[in-house]
Every structure is written in structure tokens, then in C-alpha cells.
C-alpha positions as CSV (number, residue, x, y, z in Angstrom):
1,M,5.0,-19.0,11.3
2,E,8.2,-19.1,9.1
3,F,8.5,-16.0,6.9
4,H,9.9,-16.0,3.4
5,D,8.5,-12.8,1.8
6,V,8.6,-10.5,4.9
7,R,11.1,-9.7,7.6
8,Y,9.8,-8.9,11.1
9,E,11.9,-7.3,13.8
10,A,10.8,-5.7,17.1
11,A,13.1,-3.9,19.4
12,E,13.0,-0.8,21.7
13,G,9.3,-0.3,21.2
14,V,9.4,-0.3,17.3
15,A,8.2,-3.2,15.1
16,R,9.8,-3.1,11.7
17,I,8.0,-4.9,8.9
18,T,9.9,-5.2,5.6
19,I,8.5,-6.7,2.3
20,N,11.5,-8.7,1.3
21,R,11.1,-9.3,-2.4
22,P,13.5,-6.8,-4.0
23,E,13.9,-8.9,-7.1
24,R,10.2,-8.3,-7.8
25,Y,10.2,-4.6,-6.7
26,N,8.6,-5.9,-3.5
27,A,5.4,-6.8,-5.3
28,F,3.1,-8.8,-3.1
29,R,1.6,-12.3,-3.8
30,R,-0.7,-14.3,-1.5
31,E,2.2,-15.5,0.7
32,T,3.4,-11.9,1.1
33,L,-0.1,-10.8,2.3
34,D,-0.4,-13.7,4.7
35,E,3.0,-12.8,6.2
36,L,2.0,-9.1,6.4
37,I,-1.2,-10.0,8.2
38,Q,0.7,-12.2,10.6
39,S,3.4,-9.5,11.2
40,F,0.9,-6.7,11.9
41,S,-1.1,-9.0,14.1
42,Q,2.0,-9.8,16.1
43,A,2.9,-6.1,16.4
44,E,-0.6,-5.2,17.5
45,A,-0.6,-8.0,20.2
46,D,2.9,-7.1,21.5
47,P,2.6,-4.8,24.5
48,Q,6.2,-3.8,24.1
49,V,5.5,-2.3,20.6
50,G,4.3,1.2,20.4
51,V,5.0,2.1,16.7
52,V,5.1,0.0,13.5
53,V,7.3,0.9,10.5
54,L,6.4,-0.7,7.1
55,T,9.0,-0.6,4.4
56,G,10.4,-2.5,1.4
57,A,13.8,-4.2,1.0
58,G,16.4,-2.5,-1.2
59,E,16.5,0.9,-2.8
60,K,14.3,0.5,-5.8
61,A,10.8,0.0,-4.3
62,F,8.7,0.3,-1.2
63,C,6.2,-1.9,-3.0
64,S,5.1,-2.1,-6.7
65,G,1.7,-3.6,-5.9
66,G,0.3,-7.0,-6.7
67,D,2.7,-9.4,-8.5
68,I,0.9,-9.9,-11.8
69,S,3.3,-12.7,-12.8
70,W,1.8,-14.8,-10.1
71,E,-0.6,-16.7,-12.4
72,D,-2.7,-18.3,-9.7
73,D,-4.3,-14.8,-9.1
74,S,-5.0,-14.0,-12.7
75,D,-8.7,-15.2,-12.8
76,S,-11.8,-14.3,-10.7
77,A,-11.2,-17.1,-8.2
78,G,-7.6,-16.0,-7.7
79,A,-8.8,-12.4,-7.3
80,V,-11.2,-13.4,-4.6
81,Q,-8.4,-15.0,-2.7
82,M,-6.2,-12.0,-3.0
83,N,-9.0,-9.6,-2.1
84,R,-9.8,-11.6,1.1
85,R,-6.2,-11.1,2.2
86,T,-6.0,-7.4,1.3
87,T,-9.3,-6.8,3.1
88,T,-8.0,-8.5,6.2
89,L,-4.6,-6.7,6.1
90,S,-6.2,-3.3,5.7
91,M,-8.6,-4.0,8.6
92,I,-5.7,-4.8,10.9
93,M,-3.6,-1.8,9.8
94,R,-6.5,0.6,10.3
95,G,-7.8,-1.1,13.4
96,C,-4.5,-1.4,15.1
97,G,-4.4,1.3,17.8
98,K,-0.6,1.8,17.2
99,P,0.7,4.4,14.7
100,V,2.0,2.9,11.5
101,I,4.7,4.8,9.5
102,A,5.4,4.0,5.9
103,R,9.1,4.3,5.1
104,V,9.2,4.8,1.4
105,R,12.3,4.4,-0.8
106,G,11.8,4.0,-4.6
107,Y,8.5,3.1,-6.1
108,A,5.2,3.1,-4.2
109,V,2.8,2.5,-7.1
110,G,-0.4,0.5,-7.7
111,G,-1.2,-1.5,-4.7
112,G,2.0,-0.3,-3.1
113,N,0.7,3.2,-3.1
114,E,-2.6,2.0,-1.6
115,L,-0.5,0.2,1.1
116,Q,1.3,3.4,2.1
117,L,-2.1,5.2,2.1
118,L,-3.2,2.7,4.8
119,C,-0.3,3.8,7.0
120,D,-0.9,6.7,9.4
121,L,2.2,8.6,8.3
122,T,4.5,8.5,5.3
123,V,8.1,9.5,5.2
124,A,9.8,9.3,1.8
125,S,13.2,9.7,0.3
126,E,13.7,12.3,-2.4
127,D,14.0,9.6,-5.0
128,A,10.6,8.0,-4.2
129,K,7.9,7.8,-6.9
130,F,4.2,7.5,-6.3
131,G,1.3,6.6,-8.6
132,Q,-1.6,4.3,-9.5
133,A,-1.5,1.9,-12.5
134,G,-5.0,0.3,-12.5
135,P,-6.5,1.4,-15.8
136,K,-3.0,0.9,-17.4
137,M,-3.3,-2.8,-16.5
138,G,-7.0,-3.2,-17.0
139,S,-7.7,-2.9,-13.3
140,V,-8.9,-0.3,-10.7
141,P,-7.3,0.8,-7.4
142,I,-10.4,0.1,-5.3
143,W,-8.3,-1.2,-2.3
144,W,-8.5,2.3,-0.6
145,G,-7.0,4.1,-3.5
146,T,-10.3,5.6,-4.9
147,Q,-11.5,6.1,-1.3
148,L,-8.6,7.8,0.4
149,L,-6.8,9.7,-2.4
150,P,-9.7,12.2,-2.8
151,R,-9.6,12.9,0.9
152,L,-5.9,13.7,0.7
153,V,-5.3,15.4,-2.6
154,G,-8.8,16.6,-3.6
155,E,-11.3,15.1,-6.0
156,K,-9.9,16.5,-9.3
157,R,-6.3,15.6,-8.5
158,A,-7.4,12.1,-7.4
159,R,-9.1,11.6,-10.7
160,E,-5.9,12.6,-12.5
161,I,-3.8,10.2,-10.5
162,V,-6.2,7.3,-11.0
163,M,-7.2,7.9,-14.6
164,L,-4.0,9.0,-16.2
165,C,-1.7,6.5,-14.4
166,E,1.2,8.8,-14.3
167,Q,4.0,8.8,-11.7
168,Y,4.8,11.7,-9.3
169,T,8.0,12.6,-7.4
170,A,8.1,12.7,-3.7
171,A,8.2,16.5,-3.8
172,Q,5.1,16.6,-5.9
173,A,3.3,14.1,-3.6
174,L,4.3,16.2,-0.5
175,E,3.0,19.4,-2.1
176,M,-0.4,17.7,-2.8
177,G,-0.7,16.4,0.8
178,W,-0.4,12.8,-0.4
179,I,2.5,12.1,2.0
180,N,3.9,13.8,5.2
181,K,7.7,14.3,4.8
182,V,10.5,14.1,2.2
183,V,14.2,13.8,3.1
184,P,17.4,12.9,1.2
185,A,17.8,9.1,0.9
186,E,20.7,9.1,3.3
187,E,18.5,10.8,6.0
188,L,15.5,8.5,5.6
189,D,16.2,6.2,8.5
190,T,17.1,9.0,10.8
191,A,13.8,10.9,9.9
192,V,11.7,7.7,10.5
193,D,13.5,7.0,13.8
194,T,13.0,10.5,15.0
195,W,9.2,10.2,14.5
196,C,9.2,6.8,16.1
197,Q,10.9,8.2,19.2
198,R,8.5,11.1,19.3
199,L,5.5,8.8,19.1
200,L,6.9,6.5,21.8
201,S,7.2,9.5,24.1
202,L,3.5,10.2,23.8
203,S,0.5,8.6,25.6
204,P,-0.3,5.3,23.9
205,Q,-3.9,5.5,25.0
206,A,-4.3,8.9,23.5
207,L,-2.7,7.9,20.3
208,R,-5.0,4.9,20.0
209,V,-8.1,7.0,20.5
210,A,-6.8,9.7,18.2
211,K,-6.2,7.1,15.4
212,L,-9.6,5.5,15.8
213,S,-11.3,8.9,15.9
214,L,-9.4,10.2,12.8
215,N,-10.5,7.0,11.0
216,F,-14.1,7.4,11.8
217,E,-15.3,9.2,8.7
218,S,-13.2,7.1,6.3
219,D,-14.3,3.9,8.0
220,Q,-17.7,4.6,6.5
221,L,-16.1,4.0,3.1
222,W,-15.7,0.2,3.9
223,P,-18.7,-0.6,1.7
224,S,-17.0,1.0,-1.3
225,V,-13.9,-1.2,-0.7
226,L,-15.9,-4.4,-0.3
227,H,-18.1,-3.7,-3.3
228,G,-15.1,-2.8,-5.4
229,H,-13.4,-6.1,-4.5
230,Q,-16.5,-7.9,-5.8
231,M,-16.5,-6.0,-9.1
232,I,-12.7,-6.4,-9.6
233,S,-13.1,-10.1,-9.2
234,F,-15.2,-10.1,-12.4
235,I,-12.8,-7.9,-14.2
236,H,-10.0,-10.4,-13.6
237,D,-11.9,-12.9,-15.8
238,T,-12.1,-10.7,-18.9
239,D,-9.9,-10.6,-22.0
240,E,-9.5,-6.9,-21.4
241,F,-7.7,-7.5,-18.1
242,H,-5.5,-10.2,-19.5
243,E,-4.5,-7.9,-22.4
244,G,-3.3,-5.3,-19.8
245,T,-1.3,-7.8,-17.8
246,K,0.1,-9.6,-20.8
247,A,1.2,-6.4,-22.4
248,F,3.0,-5.4,-19.2
249,L,4.8,-8.7,-19.0
250,E,5.7,-8.5,-22.7
251,K,6.9,-4.9,-22.2
252,R,4.6,-3.5,-25.0
253,P,1.7,-1.0,-25.1
254,P,-1.7,-2.7,-24.4
255,N,-4.3,-2.7,-27.2
256,F,-7.4,-1.7,-25.3
257,G,-8.9,0.0,-28.4
258,R,-10.5,-3.3,-29.5
259,F,-12.5,-3.4,-26.2
260,R,-14.0,0.1,-26.6
261,R,-17.7,0.0,-27.3
């Protein structure tokens, strides 16, 4: 499979998967998700790979979520196609018995934050920003955002993050237990590599069992994700959703007041 949106490299036990759309703040479209699925599948099947690192190209963003300018995904049929891909990707990331580290530089917002939530560990640079933007866009972070955030930061804080759609610094995210480690930008690669080497020195069988066991309770939240995907597909056909995305593209505040009833 020839990749256009993603770079895949594997060497010395580490598979590095990079979303390579810096001009779009590494927002994902269908092709991006297909290539991420292929990359994680390849890393999982490679016996020489013991750790997977997921990151975004450039300094501005890890991932800014779904690319809303990709008009083929702006209706319910397009949402169904996207959701099938995100479901498959999250199943592979969580089901893969190898540790996955998110290397975060810049924005990890919307679906980008949900993507880093799906990783086992997150190392971020001091200039990273985290947040959800669903209601701001007429959408909802049901792709593991509403499921995993309460487990990490607590119920009240998760409601704040999801409902107010504000952004948080890496230091704030670390304090909440949202991420694992924060370092200066120039030390980010060293910090990630140090953890990769530490994980490679440990029993792969034990790490696999530990990951699966740690996922046991949250695996029971799968119905919430699947039901959420069905509901979000209907939302994508509404004028309210299109007002949110149109306002974002036009760089203006959305007028959601007319939909309140």
C-alpha cells in the first residue's frame, strides 16, 4: 500500500507512525485513517517491533481531529464511512499487545485528543495544547472522548473539557492526569526514545498481558462508542451541524441560538 497521508518507519524495535498533513494541522480524512489502520496493522504483525510511536508532522499539531473541509464526510453517509474507519483503528490500537506512545507537539484537539487517549502513554512538549471541540462544531467526542476522559481526569473535569470546548496547556493536562509526561520541545524526542528503550528492555509477553488487563474495564465501554457513532451519523445530516462546520470554515462564531428549543 502506497502511503500519502502517513509516514511509516520501523527500526531497532520501534515503529514510528507519523500523520503527514502539516498543512492541515494533521487533520485526518478517510485516506489518513486507512493508512493509519494499515500502519498499526503492520506494526502489530512485525515480530521485530516492540513499541509503536504515534505523532504528527511539523511543530504545530499532533492532530487536530477530522478534516471538516473534506466535504465527502459532511453528511450521514460520509459520517458512517468515517466512523467505520475510526472504530477499526481504535480496535487495532487498543487490541495491539504492544505499547503505543503518543508523541505530542502542538495541538491535540478534537479527534486528535481522542487519538492520543487511545495510546497507552503520552509524552508532550511544553507547547502542546489539549482539548475537545465537539459542541463548538455541532458534534460530540463519542470516539472514546466521553468514555475515557472521565476515567483519567474525573467526571466533573471531563464535563468541563467536553462541554466548554476550551484548550489546556500540557502542564494543566499533566496535573489532571490526562497525559503522562511534559518536557521542553527540544527534549521531546529524547524523552520518547528513553521510554521506548525502557519498554524494549521489558518482557513483551508481560507487557501484552498488562495492556489487555488494564483495558479490561474500559473495553466494556465499547457499546457506548458504537451507539455514539450511530447517533453522530444522524447529527451530520442536520442544519445545526452544518452551521457549526460552516462557521468554522468561515472563521466566524456559529449561530446555534436559532436551533435552541
